[in-house]
N, C-alpha and C positions, 0 to 999 in steps of 0.2 A: 943258749939253746942251740943245738945242732942244726946246721943248715939243711941237713938231710932228714930232718925230723918228720917232715910230712910226705916223704917218698912213698909211703905205704898206704897213703890216703889218696882218694880222688873226689872230686867235687860232686861226682854223680852217685857216690855211694854213701851209705849211712855210715857214721862212726860206731864202731863196735865197742861195747862197754861191758865190762865186767864189775860186779859188786862184791867186795871181800868183806863179809861181815853183815848179817842181816838182822841184828838185833834193833834196838830202839832207834838210834840214828841212822843205822844202816837201811832200815826200812824206809825211813825219810828220803834218803837219797836214792833209793830203788825206785819209789813212787815218783820221785822228780824226774829221774831219768826216762822212765816209761811215759811221762807225758811230754817228752821233748821231741820236736820234729827233727829229723836227721840223725837220731841216735837209736841205736838197736842194743837193747840189754841181752846180751847172748848167754850169760851164765853168772851164776852167784855161788858163794862158798861160805859155809857157816858149820861149825862143829856141832851145833845143836840141832837135832832132827826138826823140831818144832819151826826153828827159823828157816829151814830149808823148804819146809812144807808152805811156809808163808810165802817165800819167793816163788815158788811153783805156782801157787794160787794166783799170785799177782800176774803171771804170764811169763815168767823166766823158763825157757825151754830145757836148761841143764843146770843142775846144782851138784855141788862137790861138798865133802865134808872136810875138805883141807885146801887152803888157798894156794899153796905151792903146786898142788895137783892141778888145780884149775889153770893157773898160769903156764904150766908145762903142757897142758892138753889143748888150750884154747887160743886161737889166733885173734887177739884183741888189740884195738888201739890204745884204750886208755882203762884205768881201773880206779874204782873208789876204794880206799883204805879205810874202812869204818870198824876196824879191829880195835882191841884194847891197847892203850899206849905201848905197852912192853912188846908189842908184836909189830909196831910201826916200821922200825928200822929194818927188821927182818923181812918183812913184806916188800918194801921198797927195793931191797937187794934182790928179792926173787922177780920183781917187776922190772928191774933194770936188766937182769940177766935176759929177760925176754923182749927187751925194747918197748915197754909199755909205759906211757905216761901216767902219772898218778896224782889223784886229788885226794889229799890226806886229812881225815878228821883231826880237829885239834884236840889235844896239844900236838903239835908236830912230832914231838918225842918227849922224853921224861927228863931231859937235861939238854944244855947247849952242847955238851961233849957227844951226847948221843945223835943231836940233830947234826953236828958238824959231819960225823961220819956217814949219816945218812945222805946229807947233801954232796958230800964228796963221791959216793957211790953213784948217785944220780948224774952228776956232772960227767964223770968219767963214761957213763953210758949214753949220754946225749939226751936223757929223758926230762921232761918238764915235771916240775912239783909245784902243786897248788895246795893252799891250806884253807880249810872251811872255817874261816873267820867271818860269820854271817851277820853280825850285828851291823855293820856297815851297809848291809843291803836291805835293812828293814826301813819302811817309809818314814818312820818317825825319827831314826837317826840321820837319815838323809835329809829330812825336813830341818833338823837342827843345823846340819853342816851347811845347808844351802843359805839359811839366815846368817849364821856367822860369817860365812865367806862373802855375802853381800854387805857385810858391815852393819847389819841392822841394830846392833847394840853396842858398836864400837869396840874398844879393847875390852878384855874380859880378865879381869884380875883374879877372879876365883871361879872355880867350877866344881861340881860334886857328882859323883856318879855311884849307884848302887846297883848290885845284881844279885838277887836272893832267889833261891828255889828249895826244893826238898830233896835235891840230889838224887840218889839212887834208891831212896826208901819209899817214894810214892806217897800218896794221900792214904791215910788209914781209913778203914781198916786194910792192913796188908794181906794180899791174896798169896803171898809167897815170899821166900827169904830173897833179899837183894843179891845181885851178883857179888862175888868175893873180891874180884880184882880191884874195884874202886876204893875198898877199905884196906888195901894192902899198900903200904907206902912204897915198897919196891916195885910192884906191879904198875900202880898208877903214877908215881913219881911225886905225887903230893895230893893235897885235898882241895879245899874250895878255891884257893889261890890259883892253883894250877888249872883246875876244871873251869872255873868261871873268869878268874882274873885275867887270863889271856885275851878273852874276848874284849874285856874293858880297855886293857892296854892298847890293843889294836885300834879300837875306835878313838881313844884319846890321843894317841899320835897321829891318827889320821886327821884330827882337828887341829892339834896344837904343835905338831912336829915332835922332835926328840924329847923325851922325859927323862928327868933324873929322879930317883927315889930317894926321899929325905929321911923317912922313918917308916917303921912298919910294926905291927902287931899281929899275932895269929893266936886262935884259941879254939877251944871245943866247947860247944853248947851241949852236945850230946857225947856220950862215952864211946868215942870212936878213935881208931889209931891214927887217922889223919885230920887235919884242921878242918872244921866246918865253918869257920868265920875269920876273916882277915880284914884289916884296915890298913891303907897305906896312904901316906902324905907324899905328894909328888909336886915337882916344880918343872914347868915348860919354859926354859930360858928364852927361847925364840919370841915368845908372845907375853912373857913375864907373868905367866898364869901359875896360880897356886891351886892344886887339886887334891881333894879328898876322895878316895875310893874305898867302898866297902863292898865285900861279896861274902856269900855265905850259903850254905846248903842245909839250913835249918827251919825254913818256912814252907809251909804247904804251898804248892802251886798247882794249878790246873789249867791246862791250855784250854782256850786261847789266851787266857789271862797270863801275862809275863811281867813278873815283878823286875823290871828294869826302869831305872830312873836317871835321867842325865839333865842337869841344870847349869846353865851358864849365866853368871852374874855379870853383866856387862855395865859399862859406865852410863849407858843410856837406857838400859832396861834388861830384861830377863828372857833367855829361850829355855824351854823345856821340851823333852821329847813328848810329853803328854799332849802337847799343843798340836802334834803332828800324827797322832794315832788315827787310824782310819775310822771315819765317822759312821754311824749307823752299822757298827760291826755285826751284830747278831742278825739285823735285817738282810745285810748282804750275804752272810752265811746261809740264811734260808733261802734266799734267792738262787745262790750258787747250787744248793742241794736239789732244787727244783730243776735247775737247768742241767744238772748231771742226769737226772732222770730222763729228761727229754733227749739228751745227747745218746743214752744208751738206746732208746728207741729209734733214733734216726741214724745211729752207728757213727756219730760224730765223736771226736776225742772229748772226754769230760774235763771239766775245769777243776782238776785235782785240787789245785792249791788255792782256788778263790776264797774259801772261807777263813783262812788262817794266814795272817801276813807273816807270822813267824815261819810257817811252813813254805811260804812263797819266797822268803829270803833265802833258804836253803836251795830252792829251785834256781835262783838267780845266780847265787854263788857258784854252783856247779856248771851252770849255763855259761858264765863268764869265762870260768876256766877252760871249758871245752872249745869255746869260740877263740880264746886266745891261743891255745895250741893249733888249731886249724888254720889261723892267720900267721902262724910261726912268730908269735909275739910271747913276751913275758907274761905269765899269768898275773892278773891284777892283784892277787894276794899270794905271793910266791913263797917259796921256801925259806928265803932270807927273812921276810916279814915273820914267818912262823917262828924262826929262830930267835928273832928280836923280842918277841912277847916272852919266850922262855927266859931270855936273858934279864928282862925286868923282874919276872917272877923269882929268879935265883937271887937277884939283888935284894928284893923284899924279903926273902926268907933269911938272908945274911943280916940285914938290918934288924929283923924281928929276934934273931938269935943273940944278937949283940945288946939289944935293948934292956935296960935295967929299970927303966921307970914305969909308971903306970900305963896299963893297956890304952891304946888310943879308943876313944868313944866312937861309935859309929854315926856318921854325918846324918842329921835329921834332914830328909828330902821330901818335899811335898810336891803334888802336881800343881 
């Protein structure tokens, strides 16, 4: 990171932030940033008029229909890149030209080759790159890591992880067609393995160190041009752990319920993320809603992310990135980490393409 990176910042002023893309995940980042002390969201960009209106209603003063126009017109310190994957590299290039640090939604890019070009551009410009791998910020995943690091179950010969949702279709009845780009292999870069697998690879290497892909299978439960199911067999040499990973975008999911399961089978016991989910979740959500009403009356900041630990994780991921660049430190989940998850995805795709055996069965994981 450039030693002069912080020269445009001062301790007494807020960090100015732009949000590039105000779709589903962009709105999550926007609301997170609006709830942060010391951060001012000065502008947002989106090609869809309804999304710009959403940003304006949330309190953003200026909106643009093009992210390049925003970066050329606004003097901002950092930007959230919540655009479709095929726009990530170009958006980072425009941000680099403006000297703006970037927090990029996962996947960092559509391929390691594209990620390399993106990171080289950022390095030449001296800007910081963070990636939104949020599972490691969820309390259930942190609880698993804490118990594992403390040696609660000793060595872990076997682990399993699943991440399944409804992708971009949503729970029926559908009120509109899904966006086109997630079902376009060229635009998205891949299907469930790229969309969900990168999160899982990040968490698993966070726990066990470098992973090796031993075999993989991908397929489609639905008639779509990208895979909506993938199963990967992994090995962690450092800890001598065998891991099965399954991810898919074929199952209905409705927040705050998130179908992510992580299970570690240790020699003295078992650790699961289900043991670390927030207790009395719905009661806490109701209390938070009441608290927000009171906050509006007293003009205090509302607890925007209290009800949903999934959204709170996005808040903490963005906050950690902004804090790192404020302190002139490497982001905790940097561009190289984002590239590494892409490397594992590509290896899994290669293994699946070479496989001639029967497809791997999804692991059976229970709470």
